[in-house]
C-alpha positions in Angstrom: 49.9 -9.2 -81.2 47.5 -10.9 -83.5 45.4 -9.1 -86.1 41.8 -9.7 -84.8 38.9 -10.7 -86.9 36.1 -8.2 -86.5 32.5 -8.8 -87.8 30.7 -5.8 -89.3 26.9 -5.6 -89.6 25.9 -4.3 -93.1 23.2 -2.3 -94.6 20.7 -4.5 -96.4 17.8 -3.9 -98.7 16.6 -4.3 -102.3 17.8 -2.6 -105.4 14.8 -0.5 -106.6 15.6 -1.1 -110.3 16.1 -4.8 -110.2 14.3 -5.6 -106.9 17.3 -7.8 -106.0 18.6 -7.9 -102.4 21.9 -6.2 -101.5 24.3 -6.4 -98.6 26.6 -3.5 -98.2 29.2 -2.2 -95.6 30.1 1.4 -95.9 33.8 1.4 -96.9 34.9 3.8 -94.2 34.1 1.2 -91.5 36.3 -1.3 -93.4 39.0 1.3 -93.8 39.0 2.3 -90.1 39.2 -1.3 -88.9 42.0 -2.1 -91.4 44.0 1.0 -90.6 43.8 0.3 -86.9 45.1 -3.3 -87.3 42.0 -5.4 -87.6 40.7 -7.8 -90.3 37.1 -6.8 -91.2 34.5 -9.3 -92.3 30.9 -8.7 -93.3 27.8 -10.3 -91.8 24.4 -10.5 -93.6 20.9 -11.6 -92.7 19.3 -11.7 -96.1 16.4 -14.2 -96.4 17.1 -15.5 -92.9 20.8 -16.4 -93.4 21.2 -16.7 -89.6 19.0 -18.0 -86.9 19.1 -16.8 -83.2 20.6 -20.2 -82.4 23.6 -19.4 -84.7 24.7 -16.3 -82.7 27.0 -18.2 -80.3 28.7 -20.0 -83.2 29.2 -16.8 -85.1 30.8 -15.1 -82.1 33.1 -18.0 -81.3 34.7 -17.4 -84.7 35.3 -13.6 -84.4 37.1 -11.4 -81.9 34.6 -8.6 -81.8 31.6 -7.0 -83.5 31.1 -3.5 -85.1 27.4 -2.6 -85.3 26.9 0.1 -88.0 24.4 2.7 -88.9 21.3 2.5 -91.0 17.5 2.7 -90.9 15.3 2.8 -87.8 14.6 0.0 -85.4 11.0 -1.4 -85.2 9.4 0.4 -82.2 7.7 -2.9 -81.2 11.1 -4.0 -79.9 10.7 -1.5 -77.1 7.0 -1.9 -76.6 5.6 1.0 -78.8 3.5 1.2 -81.9 4.9 2.7 -85.1 4.3 6.4 -85.2 4.1 8.6 -88.3 7.4 10.2 -87.4 9.2 6.9 -87.5 11.4 6.4 -90.6 12.3 3.5 -92.7 12.5 0.2 -90.7 14.9 -2.6 -91.4 13.3 -5.7 -89.7 15.8 -8.1 -91.2 18.6 -6.2 -89.5 16.7 -6.1 -86.2 16.4 -9.9 -86.5 20.1 -10.3 -86.7 21.4 -7.5 -84.6 19.3 -7.7 -81.4 20.2 -11.3 -80.6 23.8 -10.8 -81.9 24.2 -7.8 -79.5 22.7 -9.7 -76.6 24.9 -12.7 -77.1 28.1 -10.7 -77.7 27.6 -8.8 -74.5 26.8 -12.1 -72.6 30.0 -13.6 -74.0 32.0 -10.4 -73.1 33.0 -9.9 -76.7 34.3 -6.4 -77.6 31.5 -4.4 -79.2 31.6 -1.0 -80.9 28.2 0.4 -81.8 27.7 3.4 -84.1 24.5 5.4 -84.7 21.8 2.7 -85.4 24.2 0.2 -83.7 24.2 2.5 -80.6 20.4 2.4 -80.6 20.4 -1.4 -81.1 22.6 -1.7 -78.0 20.2 0.3 -75.8 17.1 -1.5 -77.0 18.7 -5.0 -76.8 19.5 -4.3 -73.1 16.0 -3.1 -72.3 16.0 0.7 -73.1 13.8 2.7 -75.5 14.1 5.3 -78.2 12.6 8.6 -79.3 11.0 7.6 -82.6 11.8 11.2 -83.7 13.7 13.8 -81.7 11.9 16.8 -83.2 8.4 15.4 -82.4 9.1 13.8 -79.0 12.0 15.4 -77.3 11.3 18.9 -75.9 14.2 21.2 -75.2 14.8 24.9 -75.3 18.2 24.2 -76.9 18.1 23.6 -80.6 20.7 21.3 -82.1 21.1 20.0 -85.6 21.1 16.3 -85.1 20.6 15.5 -88.8 23.1 17.3 -91.0 23.5 16.7 -94.7 25.5 13.5 -95.3 28.0 15.4 -97.5 28.8 17.7 -94.6 29.4 14.9 -92.1 33.2 15.0 -92.5 32.9 18.1 -90.2 31.3 18.3 -86.7 27.7 19.4 -86.5 27.6 20.2 -82.8 29.5 19.6 -79.5 28.9 16.9 -76.9 29.8 17.2 -73.2 32.1 14.4 -72.0 31.6 12.9 -68.6 34.7 12.6 -66.5 36.4 9.3 -65.7 34.6 7.4 -68.5 36.3 5.7 -71.5 35.4 8.6 -73.7 37.1 11.0 -71.4 40.2 8.8 -71.8 39.9 8.7 -75.6 39.5 12.5 -75.7 42.7 13.0 -73.8 40.9 14.7 -70.9 38.8 17.1 -73.0 35.3 17.7 -71.5 33.8 18.8 -74.8 34.3 17.4 -78.3 32.8 18.1 -81.7 30.8 15.3 -83.4 29.0 14.9 -86.7 25.3 13.9 -86.6 23.1 11.9 -89.0 20.1 10.7 -87.0 16.6 11.6 -86.1 16.1 9.0 -83.4 17.9 8.9 -80.0 18.0 7.2 -76.7 14.9 7.9 -74.5 15.1 5.5 -71.6 18.7 4.4 -71.1 19.1 0.6 -70.5 20.0 -0.1 -66.9 23.4 -1.8 -67.4 24.7 1.1 -69.6 26.2 4.4 -68.4 26.3 7.6 -70.2 29.7 9.0 -71.4 28.5 12.2 -73.1 25.4 14.2 -73.9 24.5 17.1 -76.2 23.4 20.5 -74.7 19.8 19.5 -75.4 20.1 16.5 -73.1 20.3 13.8 -75.8 22.7 11.0 -74.8 25.5 10.7 -77.3 27.8 7.9 -76.0 27.5 5.0 -73.5 29.5 2.1 -72.1 28.9 -1.0 -70.1 31.0 -0.7 -66.9 30.9 -4.5 -66.2 32.3 -5.6 -69.6 35.8 -5.3 -71.1 34.8 -3.2 -74.1 31.1 -2.4 -74.9 30.9 1.1 -76.2 28.3 2.9 -78.3 28.3 6.4 -79.9 25.5 8.2 -81.7 27.8 10.0 -84.1 29.8 8.6 -87.0 33.5 8.4 -86.1 34.3 6.4 -89.2 33.3 9.4 -91.3 35.4 11.8 -89.2 38.2 9.4 -89.9 41.7 8.6 -88.6 42.7 12.3 -88.7 40.2 13.0 -85.9 42.0 12.1 -82.7 39.0 10.9 -80.7 37.8 8.7 -83.6 41.3 7.2 -84.0 41.6 6.5 -80.3 38.1 4.9 -80.2 38.9 2.5 -83.1 42.4 1.8 -81.9 41.1 0.9 -78.4 38.3 -1.3 -80.0 40.8 -3.2 -82.2 43.2 -3.6 -79.3 40.4 -5.1 -77.1 39.6 -7.5 -79.9 43.2 -8.5 -80.3 43.3 -9.5 -76.7 40.5 -12.1 -77.2 41.8 -15.7 -76.6 
C-alpha cells in the first residue's frame, strides 16, 4: 500500500520580537502521521498564499488533510459578534481552513480534525460554538476543559463513547475513555450532517463523524500529545492514514 501524502494545517502568526510572520506545525502531528505510515506536508496561508479557488487544486494533490489546533475562530463565521470572553482569533487560518474543510468534505477526502480543527469542521458545515464554555455553558457538572499544556500528556477527564460509532471501534468497545483537554470553546449547535461520537459528563460534545463520508472525523482533545502509546490515539491515526492510503 502506498504511503499517502497528508496536508497539515499550521499555526501562523508573527514573531513578537521581529514582527516577522511564522508558519509552524507542532512536531507531534508530524510524528504521528509519520509513525502511522503517512508523508506529512505543511500548508500555510500567510499573506494570502491561497485563494478559495485554489482549494480543489490543493486537494487533488494530497490524499487527506489533518486540521490542527490553535486560536479561536471568528464568531462572525457562525453569525455572532465577538464577545469579551472570546480569545485570540486567527482570521488568516479561518480564511484557509473553512473553504479547505468544505471542499475536502465535498470531494470525500479523508479528514481528521483536532481541537480548533474540530471546531472548524462544525462551523464550516453550519454549526456554532460556545465562545467560552465557562461563560456560556451551564452545567451542574464541573470539568476541567483547559488543563496546563505541560500536563496534557495525561488525561484531564473522561468522555462517554457512543455505541456503534467509529470511536467505539477505535476504543475496542470501551464506553468511556480518558482524554486530555486544552480548549475554552466548544460545539454549541452541532452541524446537521455530523453525528456525535462522545460527550463529557457536562454535555460538551467531544467527538464527531460524518456518516455519509468515508473518513471525516473530529475530536476536541489532542490525541497527538497522548501519542502512539495511547491505544485510542494510535487507532485513530492509523485509521486516518489507512483511509488516506486508499485514495486513488
